[in-house]
PASEBA-1860 file (N, C-alpha, C; in nm, 3 decimals):
! residues 81
1> MSGLIKDT> 6.969/-10.233/9.035/7.020/-10.331/8.941/7.166/-10.356/8.974 ~ 7.199/-10.481/8.989/7.334/-10.515/9.030/7.424/-10.550/8.913 ~ 7.379/-10.538/8.793/7.457/-10.573/8.676/7.373/-10.651/8.579 ~ 7.412/-10.648/8.456/7.329/-10.711/8.355/7.349/-10.861/8.342 ~ 7.465/-10.911/8.375/7.491/-11.053/8.356/7.435/-11.131/8.474 ~ 7.350/-11.229/8.444/7.289/-11.312/8.546/7.317/-11.457/8.513 ~ 7.343/-11.535/8.615/7.354/-11.679/8.597/7.214/-11.736/8.612 ~ 7.159/-11.790/8.505/7.027/-11.850/8.512/7.034/-11.992/8.461
9> TPEDWDAV> 6.948/-12.071/8.516/6.937/-12.210/8.476/6.791/-12.238/8.447 ~ 6.763/-12.346/8.376/6.623/-12.376/8.343/6.532/-12.381/8.465 ~ 6.582/-12.423/8.580/6.494/-12.427/8.697/6.460/-12.286/8.749 ~ 6.534/-12.183/8.706/6.503/-12.045/8.743/6.393/-11.986/8.654 ~ 6.367/-12.045/8.540/6.275/-11.987/8.444/6.129/-12.017/8.480 ~ 6.045/-11.917/8.463/5.901/-11.938/8.469/5.836/-11.830/8.382 ~ 5.715/-11.853/8.341/5.649/-11.768/8.241/5.623/-11.626/8.289 ~ 5.619/-11.604/8.420/5.589/-11.470/8.472/5.715/-11.398/8.519
17> NRPEHYNS> 5.794/-11.460/8.604/5.905/-11.392/8.669/6.037/-11.396/8.593 ~ 6.060/-11.500/8.516/6.188/-11.513/8.446/6.169/-11.600/8.323 ~ 6.099/-11.544/8.220/6.078/-11.622/8.098/6.210/-11.654/8.029 ~ 6.223/-11.776/7.985/6.347/-11.819/7.920/6.379/-11.733/7.798 ~ 6.276/-11.697/7.721/6.301/-11.621/7.598/6.339/-11.476/7.624 ~ 6.337/-11.430/7.750/6.381/-11.295/7.783/6.524/-11.292/7.836 ~ 6.592/-11.404/7.826/6.729/-11.412/7.873/6.814/-11.465/7.759 ~ 6.911/-11.387/7.720/6.999/-11.429/7.612/7.143/-11.406/7.655
25> AGVECIDY> 7.220/-11.512/7.653/7.361/-11.505/7.690/7.381/-11.444/7.828 ~ 7.290/-11.473/7.921/7.304/-11.426/8.057/7.259/-11.283/8.081 ~ 7.199/-11.218/7.982/7.151/-11.080/7.998/6.999/-11.083/8.001 ~ 6.943/-11.039/8.114/6.799/-11.030/8.125/6.751/-10.908/8.046 ~ 6.651/-10.928/7.965/6.596/-10.821/7.881/6.553/-10.700/7.966 ~ 6.485/-10.725/8.078/6.436/-10.615/8.161/6.550/-10.532/8.217 ~ 6.661/-10.594/8.250/6.777/-10.520/8.301/6.839/-10.433/8.191 ~ 6.844/-10.486/8.071/6.896/-10.409/7.958/6.806/-10.288/7.932
33> IEQQLGED> 6.675/-10.308/7.934/6.581/-10.198/7.911/6.598/-10.091/8.019 ~ 6.610/-10.134/8.144/6.630/-10.038/8.254/6.758/-9.957/8.232 ~ 6.864/-10.024/8.194/6.991/-9.955/8.170/6.976/-9.851/8.059 ~ 6.907/-9.886/7.954/6.893/-9.797/7.839/6.798/-9.680/7.865 ~ 6.691/-9.702/7.942/6.589/-9.599/7.961/6.615/-9.506/8.078 ~ 6.694/-9.550/8.175/6.719/-9.465/8.291/6.590/-9.431/8.363 ~ 6.566/-9.304/8.391/6.447/-9.260/8.464/6.318/-9.291/8.388 ~ 6.323/-9.299/8.256/6.205/-9.332/8.177/6.160/-9.477/8.195
41> FKAYLLGN> 6.241/-9.557/8.262/6.208/-9.696/8.288/6.077/-9.709/8.366 ~ 6.049/-9.614/8.456/5.924/-9.617/8.533/5.803/-9.609/8.442 ~ 5.809/-9.526/8.340/5.697/-9.515/8.245/5.681/-9.646/8.168 ~ 5.791/-9.710/8.136/5.787/-9.840/8.069/5.715/-9.943/8.156 ~ 5.748/-9.945/8.285/5.685/-10.039/8.377/5.535/-10.013/8.388 ~ 5.498/-9.886/8.401/5.357/-9.851/8.410/5.282/-9.891/8.282 ~ 5.343/-9.867/8.168/5.282/-9.905/8.041/5.258/-10.055/8.032 ~ 5.354/-10.134/8.080/5.337/-10.278/8.077/5.227/-10.323/8.173
49> CMKYIHRH> 5.214/-10.259/8.288/5.102/-10.289/8.379/4.970/-10.269/8.306 ~ 4.958/-10.155/8.240/4.835/-10.123/8.169/4.808/-10.224/8.057 ~ 4.911/-10.260/7.984/4.897/-10.354/7.873/4.845/-10.489/7.921 ~ 4.909/-10.543/8.022/4.869/-10.676/8.069/4.731/-10.676/8.134 ~ 4.696/-10.570/8.205/4.562/-10.561/8.263/4.458/-10.551/8.152 ~ 4.484/-10.470/8.053/4.389/-10.451/7.944/4.363/-10.580/7.867 ~ 4.466/-10.654/7.835/4.449/-10.767/7.745/4.425/-10.901/7.813 ~ 4.427/-10.905/7.947/4.414/-11.034/8.015/4.286/-11.108/7.980
57> KYKNSPKQ> 4.178/-11.036/7.961/4.049/-11.102/7.934/4.039/-11.160/7.794 ~ 4.134/-11.127/7.708/4.134/-11.178/7.571/4.230/-11.294/7.551 ~ 4.295/-11.336/7.655/4.401/-11.437/7.644/4.351/-11.574/7.690 ~ 4.425/-11.678/7.651/4.395/-11.814/7.697/4.429/-11.832/7.844 ~ 4.521/-11.751/7.893/4.562/-11.760/8.034/4.550/-11.623/8.099 ~ 4.427/-11.578/8.128/4.410/-11.443/8.184/4.481/-11.424/8.317 ~ 4.484/-11.528/8.399/4.552/-11.516/8.528/4.700/-11.486/8.508 ~ 4.763/-11.550/8.411/4.906/-11.528/8.387/4.931/-11.382/8.347
65> DLEKASWY> 4.846/-11.323/8.265/4.865/-11.183/8.229/4.846/-11.092/8.350 ~ 4.752/-11.124/8.438/4.737/-11.044/8.560/4.859/-11.059/8.651 ~ 4.917/-11.178/8.656/5.040/-11.198/8.733/5.155/-11.118/8.673 ~ 5.160/-11.109/8.541/5.263/-11.027/8.477/5.242/-10.880/8.510 ~ 5.117/-10.834/8.507/5.088/-10.695/8.544/5.134/-10.669/8.687 ~ 5.108/-10.763/8.775/5.150/-10.751/8.914/5.303/-10.745/8.926 ~ 5.371/-10.825/8.845/5.518/-10.825/8.847/5.572/-10.687/8.810 ~ 5.517/-10.627/8.703/5.562/-10.494/8.662/5.525/-10.389/8.766
73> LDRLIELT> 5.408/-10.401/8.828/5.368/-10.307/8.932/5.461/-10.319/9.053 ~ 5.494/-10.441/9.093/5.588/-10.458/9.205/5.723/-10.395/9.176 ~ 5.770/-10.410/9.054/5.898/-10.351/9.015/5.889/-10.196/9.020 ~ 5.776/-10.142/8.975/5.756/-9.997/8.979/5.751/-9.949/9.124 ~ 5.683/-10.022/9.210/5.677/-9.985/9.351/5.817/-9.982/9.413 ~ 5.899/-10.080/9.380/6.036/-10.085/9.432/6.116/-9.960/9.395 ~ 6.088/-9.904/9.278/6.165/-9.789/9.229/6.105/-9.654/9.269 ~ 5.990/-9.658/9.336/5.921/-9.535/9.372/5.941/-9.506/9.518
81> D> 5.981/-9.381/9.547/6.000/-9.347/9.688/5.885/-9.270/9.743
END
């Protein structure tokens, strides 16, 4: 993490990788959570993978939930040695 403040514009936002509602005053929610949880952040990422995989079949956009699960899994992989 290179810092919590990010310059984002509407063209950077998308429902999976950078939802507009997860960015407030230039602070990405996921970066704030990582800062607060430290090493426990990995468990948070794993939990979100499980959540999105579990509920995808009950949603109007199941593919989007699977893409979100993939996003959290990719982030977890990046942090795992």
